[in-house]
C-alpha positions as CSV (number, residue, x, y, z in Angstrom):
1,M,-21.2,3.2,-5.4
2,W,-18.8,4.1,-2.5
3,I,-20.2,4.7,0.8
4,E,-18.3,6.7,3.7
5,H,-17.9,5.2,7.0
6,R,-16.4,6.8,9.9
7,T,-14.9,5.2,13.1
8,I,-14.2,7.2,16.1
9,G,-11.5,5.3,18.1
10,E,-8.3,7.0,19.5
11,V,-8.7,9.1,16.3
12,E,-11.3,9.6,13.8
13,L,-10.7,7.2,10.6
14,Y,-12.4,7.4,7.2
15,T,-13.2,4.4,5.2
16,A,-14.7,4.0,1.8
17,C,-16.8,0.9,1.5
18,A,-18.3,-0.8,-1.7
19,G,-20.2,-4.0,-2.0
20,S,-22.7,-5.8,0.1
21,A,-22.3,-6.4,3.9
22,D,-23.0,-9.9,3.0
23,H,-20.0,-10.4,0.9
24,S,-16.6,-11.5,2.2
25,P,-14.6,-8.4,3.1
26,V,-11.3,-7.2,1.7
27,L,-9.3,-4.6,3.7
28,V,-7.1,-2.5,1.3
29,I,-4.3,-0.6,2.9
30,H,-2.9,2.2,0.8
31,G,0.7,3.3,0.5
32,G,2.4,6.7,0.4
33,P,2.1,7.0,3.5
34,D,1.0,10.6,2.9
35,W,-1.4,9.8,0.2
36,D,-5.1,8.6,0.6
37,H,-6.7,5.3,-0.6
38,S,-8.3,6.9,-4.0
39,Y,-5.5,5.8,-6.4
40,L,-6.5,2.2,-5.5
41,R,-10.2,2.3,-6.3
42,Q,-9.8,1.2,-9.7
43,P,-9.7,-1.6,-10.8
44,L,-10.7,-3.1,-7.4
45,E,-14.1,-1.6,-7.5
46,R,-15.0,-4.0,-10.1
47,L,-14.9,-6.7,-7.3
48,A,-17.8,-5.0,-5.4
49,D,-20.4,-7.6,-6.9
50,S,-18.6,-10.3,-4.9
51,K,-16.7,-8.6,-2.2
52,R,-17.0,-6.0,0.4
53,L,-14.4,-3.5,-0.3
54,L,-13.0,-1.6,2.7
55,L,-10.4,1.2,1.7
56,P,-9.5,3.4,4.8
57,D,-7.3,6.3,4.8
58,L,-4.5,5.9,7.5
59,R,-4.3,8.2,10.3
60,G,-2.6,11.7,9.0
61,C,-4.0,10.9,5.5
62,G,-6.9,11.9,3.3
63,H,-10.2,12.4,5.1
64,S,-8.9,10.8,8.4
65,A,-7.6,12.6,11.4
66,R,-4.6,14.9,10.6
67,G,-2.4,17.3,12.3
68,L,-1.7,14.7,15.2
69,P,1.4,15.0,17.5
70,I,4.3,13.6,15.5
71,H,4.7,10.8,18.0
72,R,1.4,9.5,17.3
73,Y,2.5,8.4,13.7
74,H,3.5,4.8,14.4
75,P,3.1,1.7,12.3
76,D,1.8,-0.3,15.5
77,L,-0.8,2.6,16.1
78,V,-2.0,2.1,12.5
79,V,-2.5,-1.5,13.1
80,A,-4.6,-0.7,16.0
81,D,-6.7,1.7,13.9
82,L,-7.1,-1.0,11.3
83,L,-8.5,-3.4,13.9
84,T,-10.7,-0.8,15.4
85,I,-12.3,-0.2,11.8
86,L,-13.0,-3.9,11.3
87,D,-14.5,-4.0,14.7
88,S,-16.6,-1.0,13.9
89,L,-17.9,-2.8,10.8
90,D,-18.4,-6.3,12.6
91,V,-15.8,-8.0,10.5
92,T,-14.2,-10.9,12.3
93,T,-12.1,-12.2,9.5
94,T,-11.0,-10.4,6.3
95,D,-8.7,-10.8,3.3
96,V,-6.1,-8.0,3.3
97,L,-4.4,-6.3,0.5
98,G,-1.6,-4.1,1.5
99,F,0.1,-1.8,-1.5
100,S,3.6,-0.5,-1.2
101,F,4.1,1.0,2.2
102,G,0.6,-0.5,3.0
103,G,2.1,-3.9,2.3
104,L,4.6,-3.6,5.1
105,L,1.5,-2.6,7.3
106,A,-0.3,-5.5,6.2
107,Q,2.3,-7.8,7.4
108,R,2.3,-6.2,10.9
109,L,-1.3,-6.6,11.0
110,A,-1.3,-10.3,10.0
111,V,1.3,-11.2,12.7
112,A,-0.4,-8.9,15.3
113,D,-3.7,-10.8,14.8
114,P,-3.4,-13.6,12.5
115,Q,-6.8,-14.8,13.4
116,R,-8.4,-11.8,11.7
117,V,-6.7,-12.4,8.3
118,R,-7.9,-15.0,6.0
119,R,-5.6,-14.5,3.1
120,M,-3.1,-11.7,2.4
121,I,-1.9,-9.8,-0.9
122,I,1.4,-8.0,-0.7
123,A,1.3,-5.9,-3.8
124,S,4.2,-3.7,-5.0
125,S,5.9,-4.2,-1.8
126,S,8.5,-6.7,0.0
127,I,8.9,-9.0,2.8
128,V,12.7,-8.6,2.8
129,A,14.6,-5.8,3.0
130,V,15.8,-3.9,0.0
131,P,19.5,-4.1,-0.4
132,T,21.5,-1.0,-1.1
133,N,22.7,-2.5,-4.2
134,A,19.2,-3.8,-5.6
135,Y,19.3,-1.2,-8.5
136,D,23.1,-1.0,-9.4
137,G,23.6,-0.6,-13.2
138,W,19.9,0.5,-14.0
139,A,20.7,3.8,-15.6
140,E,17.2,4.6,-16.7
141,R,15.9,4.0,-13.2
142,D,18.6,6.4,-11.8
143,V,17.4,9.1,-14.1
144,L,13.7,8.9,-13.4
145,V,14.0,8.5,-9.7
146,A,16.4,11.4,-9.6
147,R,13.3,13.8,-10.4
148,E,11.5,12.6,-7.3
149,T,14.6,13.0,-5.1
150,A,15.3,16.4,-6.1
151,V,11.9,17.4,-5.0
152,W,12.3,16.0,-1.4
153,A,15.5,18.0,-1.3
154,D,14.0,21.3,-2.5
155,P,14.1,23.7,0.6
156,A,11.5,25.8,-1.3
157,L,8.8,23.0,-0.8
158,S,7.2,21.9,2.5
159,G,4.0,20.2,3.6
160,P,1.5,18.5,1.5
161,E,2.9,20.7,-1.4
162,R,6.0,18.8,-1.3
163,T,4.4,15.4,-1.0
164,R,2.2,16.3,-4.1
165,A,5.2,17.7,-6.0
166,A,7.2,14.5,-5.3
167,A,4.3,12.2,-6.4
168,F,4.1,14.0,-9.8
169,A,7.9,14.1,-10.3
170,G,8.0,10.4,-9.5
171,A,5.1,9.4,-11.7
172,R,7.0,8.4,-14.7
173,A,9.3,6.1,-12.6
174,N,6.1,4.4,-11.2
175,V,4.7,3.3,-14.4
176,W,6.6,1.2,-16.9
177,R,4.3,2.0,-20.0
178,A,4.3,5.3,-21.1
179,E,0.6,4.9,-22.2
180,A,-0.3,4.2,-18.6
181,L,1.3,7.8,-17.5
182,P,-2.1,9.8,-18.2
183,E,-4.2,7.6,-16.0
184,L,-1.6,7.8,-13.2
185,L,-1.6,11.6,-13.4
186,K,-5.2,11.8,-13.4
187,R,-5.4,9.6,-10.1
188,L,-2.7,11.8,-8.5
189,R,-4.9,14.9,-9.3
190,A,-7.7,13.4,-7.2
191,V,-5.4,12.2,-4.2
192,Q,-5.6,14.3,-1.0
193,F,-2.0,14.6,0.0
194,S,-0.7,15.2,3.4
195,A,2.8,15.7,5.1
196,D,2.1,14.3,8.6
197,W,4.2,11.0,8.3
198,D,7.0,13.0,6.6
199,Q,7.1,15.3,9.6
200,A,7.8,12.3,11.8
201,R,10.2,10.8,9.4
202,R,12.2,14.2,9.2
203,A,12.1,14.5,13.1
204,G,13.8,11.1,13.3
205,I,11.0,9.5,15.3
206,L,9.4,7.3,12.6
207,P,10.4,3.7,13.0
208,S,10.5,1.3,10.0
209,A,7.3,-0.4,9.3
210,R,9.3,-3.5,8.3
211,L,8.9,-6.6,10.6
212,D,12.1,-7.8,12.3
213,D,12.5,-11.4,10.7
214,A,9.3,-11.1,8.7
215,V,9.8,-14.3,6.7
216,S,9.8,-16.4,10.0
217,A,6.8,-14.4,11.5
218,L,4.8,-14.8,8.3
219,V,5.7,-18.6,8.0
220,R,4.5,-19.2,11.7
221,S,1.1,-17.3,10.8
222,E,0.3,-19.8,8.2
223,I,-1.9,-17.3,6.3
224,P,-1.9,-17.7,2.5
225,I,0.0,-14.9,1.0
226,L,0.2,-13.7,-2.8
227,L,3.1,-11.6,-3.7
228,L,1.8,-9.4,-6.6
229,H,4.6,-7.4,-8.3
230,G,5.4,-5.5,-11.6
231,R,8.6,-6.8,-13.2
232,Y,10.0,-3.1,-13.5
233,D,9.2,-2.0,-10.1
234,M,11.6,1.0,-9.3
235,V,10.7,1.1,-5.6
236,F,10.6,-2.5,-4.5
237,P,12.6,-4.8,-6.8
238,A,10.6,-7.7,-8.2
239,M,13.4,-10.2,-7.5
240,L,12.6,-9.7,-3.7
241,A,9.1,-11.2,-4.2
242,E,10.5,-14.1,-5.9
243,Q,13.1,-14.6,-3.1
244,A,10.6,-14.3,-0.3
245,A,8.3,-16.8,-2.0
246,A,11.1,-19.3,-2.3
247,R,11.2,-19.1,1.6
248,L,7.6,-19.0,2.4
249,P,5.8,-22.3,1.9
250,N,2.5,-20.4,2.3
251,A,3.2,-18.0,-0.3
252,T,2.9,-17.6,-4.1
253,V,4.2,-15.0,-6.5
254,V,2.8,-13.4,-9.6
255,T,5.1,-11.0,-11.5
256,L,3.4,-8.9,-14.3
257,D,5.4,-8.0,-17.4
258,D,5.4,-4.6,-18.7
259,A,4.4,-3.3,-15.4
260,G,6.2,-1.1,-12.7
261,H,5.4,-0.1,-9.2
262,M,1.8,1.0,-10.1
263,A,1.1,-2.4,-11.6
264,H,-2.6,-2.0,-11.2
265,I,-2.4,1.0,-13.6
266,D,0.2,-0.6,-16.0
267,Q,-1.8,-4.0,-16.2
268,P,-5.2,-3.5,-14.5
269,E,-6.8,-6.6,-16.3
270,A,-4.0,-9.1,-15.2
271,W,-3.5,-7.4,-11.9
272,L,-7.2,-7.6,-11.0
273,A,-7.4,-11.1,-12.3
274,A,-4.6,-12.4,-10.2
275,V,-6.3,-10.6,-7.1
276,A,-9.6,-12.3,-7.9
277,E,-8.2,-15.7,-8.2
278,F,-6.3,-15.6,-5.1
279,L,-9.3,-14.4,-3.1
280,E,-11.8,-16.9,-4.4
C-alpha cells in the first residue's frame, strides 16, 4: 500500500506515499523530532481511498539524510525540505497535518507559503506557548513524566539509544487509556529513532520551532485550521487549543475525551472522523 519516494534536494529525503496521485494530497509532518513518520500511518492509511497521503521523514530522521552537521538542523530548513518534496511530487496545493513538534513545523510552513496550504490540522500540538505552570497540581502527570525525564538525564545513555529509551519510558504518559498502551509500544518498536536533533539541542544551537506571534500570523494566512487534541494531553495542554481557537476566526477545535497526547491511538475512530470531516 505504501510506496517509497526519495527526493534529492539539499539533502536526501524519504517520503512514504499512499493513495492515488489523482486524489487531493495530505502532507503529514511527524513529531519527535528524532522519530520517524511510521507511528502516524494508522489510522491515517484508511483515508488512502480518497486522499493522497504523503508522510515524510524529516532530515535527521528515519530513512532521510542523517549525520548532517548540527547547524543544519533548523526549522526553516525543514520547511524548505517540505516544499522541495511537494515540488518533486508535482503538488501545488496540499492539506497539512502536523503532529506534536510537527504541528509547530506545519505552522511555519503555512506562514512561509500560505498559497501551498489549503487546510491545516494541528494535532496534539499548540499555537500559543505552553506556560510554565500549565500542569501545576496534576500529581499523576508528574509521576508519569518523571520516568522520561530520568532517561534524558541518564549519563549512561546517548544517541538513538537514549531517544528510544525516552520514548518507551514516556509511553504511559502519552496515552490516557491503559488499554491503548500495548498499541503504542508496538508502534514504538517499529520506529527508527535517531538523535541528530537532540545533538543540536544539547549544543545550544537549535532554535525554537514556535513562530513569533503565531496567532496573528495564522489569522493573516486565512487558512482554515483544525486544532485536534486529547483532553488529557501531558505534553501540550488541551486548554491551549481552546484558547487559540478563541483568538483565531479561521480555527475550530475538537477535543477528544479519554485521550492523551497520542490521541490517534487512544481514540482512533473519533480522531480519524475529525480529520476526514475537516478535510472534506
